[in-house]
N, C-alpha and C positions, 0 to 999 in steps of 0.2 A: 348467455348466463353470465356472471363476473363473480359472482361468489366473494363476496368483498366482506373482509373481515370487520364486523363494526369498532366505529369508534370508541362508542363510549364503554365497551368493553373491556378495549386496550387500555383506555385509560385508567377503569377499574383496575385489571391485572397490574398496572404499571403501579396501583397504590397499594398490593398485597405484597405481607413482607411472613417473615417465620419459614418453616419446614418446607421444605422445596424450591424455597425461591431463592434469587441471589444477593449475597449480602452489599450493601450500600456502603462504601469504604472511601470510594475515591472525591478526591476534594477537585476544587476549578485547577490548583498548583498540577494533581496529578494528573489533571486531564489536558493540561497545555504542554506536560513534560512528556505525555503518551504520545501525542501527535508530533513533536520533537522526536520523539522517538522514532516513531515510524517514519517520517519524515528523511532524516539527515540519516543516509548510507551512503548505498552504492550510487545513487546517482550523481551526487555532488563529487564524490574522491575519482570515480570512472566514469562517467560520462560526460562531464563538462570538457574533457581533453579532447574525446570522442568527438561531439558535437563540433567542437572550436576548428579542429583539423579538417573535419571533412565535411561540414555542411555550412556554418556560419561563422566562419574564422573570428576576431573577437569581438564581434556582434552576438556573440552567445548570450551575452548581458541581455541581450534584447528577447532572445530566445528565451530565456527562465520568465521574464515580465511578461511573455505571452502565454507562458504555461501557467504562469502563477495566476492571471485576468482569468485565463478558463478557468483556472479550479477554485477561484474566490465566486465567481458567478456558482458554481456547483454547491460549493463552500456553504455562503449566505442559504439557498434552497435545505441543506444540508441540515444548519443552523435551527431553521424554522419547525422542520421535522422532529429532529432530536430532542425540542426543547416541548416540542407538543406533544409529540408522544414517545416518553421516555423509555422505551421496551429496550433489549437487545435485541438486535438482527438489522442494525441499520437499514439499509436500501429495502432488503427485502421486506422488513415492516410497514415501510411507507408504503411501499407498493398492494401492498397485501390490501391497506386500509384506501386507497386511493383506485387503483387500476384492477383489484381483483385477484383471485388466484392463480391464474393463470401467468401473467406478467410476472406476481411474484415468485411463483418457480424458477422461470426463466431468471429472473436476475438474484434470487440466493444461488441457485446453479453458476449464475456468471462471477459471483464472488468467489467462489470458490477458486476459479481462475485466480484473482485478485490476491485472496489474502494464503490459500494452501501452496500454489504455486508462485506464490511471490516468496515466502518464507522459503519456500526450496531454490529458489532464483539465489537470493541473498547468503544462505546456507552454505552453499556451494563456491561462494565469491569468499565468504569468511574461510574458508577451510584452505583457500588458495594463500589467503594475507597469513594465516596463521604459520602454514608454511615458511613463508616468509622472513616472521617473528622469529620462529624456532631457530632457523638459520642463521638469525644474528648471535646465538648462544653456543652457535657449533653443535647444534641437532638436527638430526632430517627423520622427516615420514616419507619411506619406500613411496615413489611415485605412483606404484600399482594401486595403494591405499587412498591414493587422493584423486582418483581418476574413475569416471565413468567407463562400461566395459568397450563403447564407442570412440573412444578416445585415446590417441596414441602421445609419445615424447620422443625424441630424439636426444639420446644421450652423446656427452662428449665425445665416448669412442663410437662415433656412429650407431651402435644399436639400437632397433625402438623397441620401446618399452608397452604395453598395453595395459592398460587400469581394467582393474577386479572391481572396485566399488570404491566408493567416498566417506571414506569413514568418519571425519574430522565433522562432514557435515552433517551427520547420522547422529554424531553425538552430541553436538552443542541443539540439535532440536529434541533430543531424547530428555539431554539437563534441563531445558527450558520449558518443555511439555509437564515436568516432573514440579518445578519451581509454580506452574500457573493453578497445578494440582493444587498445592500450598497454601495457596491463596492470593488475593487480590492485593492485598497489603503490604506483603512479603514482596511480590511480583512489581508493584507501585515504587518501592523502595529500591532495589536493585534499580530498575530504568530510570530511576530519577539519580542517582549516581551515575551510571553511565551516557544519558544525555550531557549532565556537567560536567563529565570527563569529555567529551568529544567536542561539544561547542565550546571549551576552553581552549583547545587543539583548535580548531578553525580559529578560534580570535588572536590566538597567538598568528597561525600563520597569513592572516589577513594585515597584522600589525607589523612583522617582522619584513613582510613582501612589500609593504605598502613604500617605502621609502626605496625601493629596487627598481620600482614600474619604470621602465624605459618606454619614451613618450613614441618612440618611432615604432615599436612592435605594436602600438594599436593602429598605425597606417598601412593601408585603408580599413577604416572600421568596417566597414562593410566591404570586404573582400568581392571583385565582379562574379558575376556567372560564368561557368566554364560552359556552359550552352545544354549542360543537364540540368532537369530539374532537381531540386534540391543541392546544387553543389552552388553553394555561395547566393549569394546577392540574396534577393527578398524571398526568395523560394528557399534557399538556403538556409537563411531564419525561422521560415515557418516549419521545416525539415527540421533543424535543429531544436524547435520547440518539443515536435514528438518524439523527439530524441531524448530530452531532458526530462519531457514531463514526467519518467518513471522515477523521477529523483521526488517529484510530489508526491507522488503515492504513500497515504497512510492518515494522511489528515482525518479523512473519513472513518478509518480506525476509531478514533475516539467515539461516533456514535455506536458502534455497538457495548460499549462500556455503559450507556443512558441507563442500564437498570441497575449499576453497579454506583451511580453515583450520588452522592449525599445529597445535592440539590440542582438537579438535571437540569430545570428550567433556567438555571442562571447558569451551571458548569458547564453545559453542552457547548452554546453561542462563544464562551471564553477559549474552550478547550479548542473551537473547530478552526475559528477564525485567528484568533489567537497565536496558535502553533504554526498556521500558514504565514501568517506576517511575520513571525521572528524567521523561520524559513528563509520567505523570500527576499529580506532583507541580506542575509548568510550568503545565500547561493548569489544574489548579483555582485556583492563585494569580492566575495571569491573568486570568482570566474573573473571578472579583472583585475586584481591580481595574478590571478598565473598567466592567463594571455597578455600582461603587460611585463612579468619579469622575464616571459620567453615567446619567443616570434608562435605564433599560431599552427606553423605547419612542422615544428620541431614533434608534436603530439601525434603526426601522425604512426599507425602504427606500433604504438606505444601501449601494454598493459596496465602501466600504472605510469600515466601521465601527470600524478601531483607529485610523483620523485624526479619528473624530468624538474619542473619547477624549482623545487626545494636541492638539486644537485647547483642549479644555475643561481640560485642564492647565495651558494656555499655552505650551508649548514646543516651540517651532519648529524648532528644529533636531533634536529627538527625531523629528519625520516623517522627514525625510531618511533617519536614521539605520536607522528600521524599514522605510521602503525596502528600502532596503540590504540590511538583515538580511532581509526576504521573498525577496528576488532568491535571496541566500544558501541560503536556507530552500528555495525552488520548485526552483532547481540540484540540489542534494544529495539530494531527492525524485526527480526526474527523473532522477540516475546511478543511484539504487540500484533503483529500479525496472526500467531498463533492464536492468542486471545481472541481475535475478533471473530476467526474461521469457525472456532469451538463456538462463541457465542452465538452465530447463526442458526448453526446445526442445533441450538440447544432450541433456539426456537422455532425454528421450521421442525423437529421433531414434539416441542409443546400440541402444533398446531397438526399433527399425525400425518405431515409430509415426507417425514422419513421415521425411521423407527424409534419405537416409546424409550428404547435405552440410551438413545443420545440426550433425551433431557434429564436422565437419571443425574441429581446433586449429591456431592458428599455428603454425610451425615454433619463432619466435624467440619470442615473446612469449608463448606455450601458453596461448592464451585461446579460444574460442569465435566467431573472428571472422565466421564466415559466418553465424549468427544476430544479430550485434552488426549486421551490416549489412542481413540483411534488415528486423531490427527499425525499423532505422534511417529506410528508407523505408516499411515500415508504419506506424508510428506517426505518420511527417511527413505521410502522407494523410490521419490522421484529426485529427491539430493543424490543418493548413492547408485541410479543405473542410468538416469538421465543426461544429457550436456546442456550445459548452463544457458547455450542459444536458444534450445527448443525452448525451454522453460519459459526465459526470460521474455522473447517475442510475446507469448500469448497473454502475459499479463497486462501491460499496458492496454490493450484492446477491451479489456475484458472488463476495466477501471473506468476505462471512457464510454462504454457501453451503461453501467451503472448510474454514472455522473447525468447521463443525457435521462436518464427514465428517473430519477430523482428530479430535475428540472423540469420535466413533464408532469410529475407528482403534485408538486405546489400549485403549479397552474389547477391543476384538475381539481386538487383539493377547495382550492381559491372559489371552485363554483359548487362544489357538490356538500363542503362544509362552511360555507361562512362565517358562521356564527360562533364556532367552537374557538375558545381563548385562546390564543396565543403568545404564551411568554416573550416570545422573539418573532417579529414578523420580517420575511423578507423584505426588501425595498426596491422598490418600481418594478414590480410585476406588473406585464409578463415580461417587460423589457430583461432584466437580469435571468430570468432563467430561459428566455429565447436564447439570448446571447452565449447563455452558458450551451445550449445545444449546439448551436452552431460553430462555437469553437472548438469543442468535443470533436465535432461530424469532421470539422477542418481537418484535427489531429489523426482522429481516424485514417481518415481516407489516404495520409501521407505516408502513414504504417506500408508495410512490403505484404504484397497480395498474397502470400502464402499463410498470414498469421491471421487472414480473412479464412482460409480454408479451415484452418486450425478452429477456428472459434464458431464456424459451421459442423466442423465435426463433434466438436463438444458439447455444441447444442443439442445436437440431433442424439448423443447419446443422453442427456439430460431428458430429451421430450420422451425418449423411451422409458425410462424409469417414472417420469411421472405420471406415464399413459398406464403403467403395468402397475406402480405400487400405491405412488401417493393418492392419485386423483381414488382411488377408491377406497383410501384411510382418511381422507382430510376429515378434520374434526368440523370446520366450517359448514360443508355439505352434508354431512349425521346433521348436524343441529339443525340446518334448516329442513332437512327433511324430516325430522322430527318436531319438526314445528319450536322449536326452543324460543323462548322469547328473547330477541334484541338481534335476531339474524333474520335476514331475507336476502334471494339471491337478486341481483341487479340485473336488469336486461339492457 
């Protein structure tokens, strides 16, 4: 028995308004900037140099294009679902309607990896760049309070200092969680401002750096493979695509706001595809300039590859502007990730798979404030006490897994509900979803083995929660057992 959530009842739920529902305040522009806000961040400023130095060389631009193609296939599938089922919950809701409760639970639990741990990962990087920014003005936060207890730093005098907790990371998470409780209109305004700021700096970097590109730095464009899979050559481009894929994570967060969009049938496809398109163009141009101004080998081992490129340009002022853009970029990513996660828990709670308290809506602001507060604490704990490497590696594989299930869901629903109105239709089905599945699986396979082990452990924990709590409290199961009209189990 698959215990699917009836599509017609989902559509009725989407049309509801008033007390206990989320407020529709987001325009198509807000949705596009939300997507850009979630996408441009750690990946562009940190992973570009890393992938170029270790995997693809100047061909990191091709790695970005491959990653974008995989995301585009998945994005087209997301756009069909988001316009068709404009409910908060993203891939979780789509899976519930197409593949049933068990798969929906798996994807909902998996999305915690993408959004909650994604926010934790980016907040740790935000903390590092805040330290650099304050240093420019002669201020300093004691290093013990910018690291997890598992991290250590060697000081100039040779002494080794261990971390206590990453306080700046906790600070930004709490502040943004409180902003989200205040309301989506206010959050969207802050996000729009941050997006305009960071895109402006990215455009300045491209414009200033383009005339300084040295053609010899792009030769060879695809360095010869070293004999090890993933180190340059074609395999290096593919491994690079798996690495920079993190840079695209976030466009799907637009779908979590479907229930708060003014016109979801029109706005969802524009927000998802539009933000992905804008960011892909910026990524390719940015990485082309980076590897053109400086030989890709000079990025190896650098924690701040963009700073290496700026130093080569000779524009000191641009380095300060980029640090501000990075802080703005990270802030908007955290904001959208926290918003997406709280909306998924809100929907799971309304379905009975999570405690009812998570679907409580603030009487004044009409936001899921309990879910926001819970994740303010949950994400803060990871950001404060867990090293960035561990949480960061878990995010990409969780996202790719979600993309695979959404692509499968589109094909399933084309068979199960062929006559349901689709304001946006994914073109070339089944080619597009199958291509999305294959590319995403290829990028999953390219990730390190220990990442798979952590995914399995995370899923085992989720299954324990499902069988101990969620299965017993499922509203769909209760409605089927009571014979409520519209509900039926699918064998």
